[in-house]
C-alpha positions, 0 to 999 in steps of 0.5 A: 238740701239738708231738708231733702236728705232728711225726707229721703231718709224718713221715707226709706225707714218707713215701711208699709207695716207702719202705715196701718193703724189699729189691730191687725184683724180689722177692716181698717187695717190695710194689711189685713184687707190686702191679705184677705184680697190676696187669699180670695184671689188665690181661692178664685184661681183654685176654684176655676182650676186656673193652675191646672189650665195653665199647667195643661196649656204649658204641657200642650205647649211643651208637647208641641215643642217636643213634636216640632223638635222631633220633626226637626230632628227627622228632617235633619236626619233626612237632609243628612241622608239626602246630602250623603246620597248626593255626595255619593252620587257626585263622587260616582259621577266624578269617578265616571268622568275620570274614567271617561277622560282616561279612556279618551286619553288612551284612545287618543294615544292609540289613535295617535300611534295608529296614525303614526304607523299609517303615516309610516306605512304610507311613506314606505309605500310612496318610497317603494313606489318612487324607487320602483319608478326610479328603477323603471326609469333607469331600466328604460334608460339602460334599454334605450341606451342599449338599443341605441348602441345596438342600432349604432353598432349595426349601422357601423357593422353594415358600413364596415361589412358593405365596404369590405364585402365583395359580391362573392362574399355576400353570396356566400354569407346569404347561403350560410344564413339560409342554411343556418335558418333551415337547420334551426327551423327543422 
C-alpha cells in the first residue's frame, strides 16, 4: 500500500516538461514538435479562412435566430390583437345577450300585465252579462207574477161583478164603455 502511494505521488509531481529530453529547439523534444504542430494547425486554419467561415456561419445563425425572434414577436402581437378582438366581440355578444334577455323579461312582464288586464275585463264582461241575465230573469219573473196577479184579479173581479151585477147594471156598463170608447177614438 505504501508503494502505491509513492507511485501516485511521483506521477502527480511529474509534468510533461520533464518528459522531454535535450534542448527545446530540437525535433527530439516533444514539446517543440507539439508547438510546431499547433502553429501549423493554426496557420492552416487561417490560410483556409476558417475563423471567418465560422464567424460567418455564426452570424448567419444569429441572423436566423433574430429573424425567428422577430417573427415570433410579430406572431405574438398578432395573437394578442386577435385575442383582444375576440374578447371584445365576446363582451359585445354578452352585452347583446343581456339586452335581449332584459327585453324578453320586459315583454313577458308587459304580456303578463296585458293578460291580467284582459282577464279582468273578461271577468267584468261575464259578470255584467250574468248580472244582465239575472236582471232579465228577475224582470221576467216580476212580469210573470204581475201578469198572473192581473189575471187572478180580473177573474176575481169578473166573479164578483158577475155575482153582484144585474142585467140593468150590465146594460148600463156596456153603454158607458161604448161611450168612453167613442170619445177616445174621436
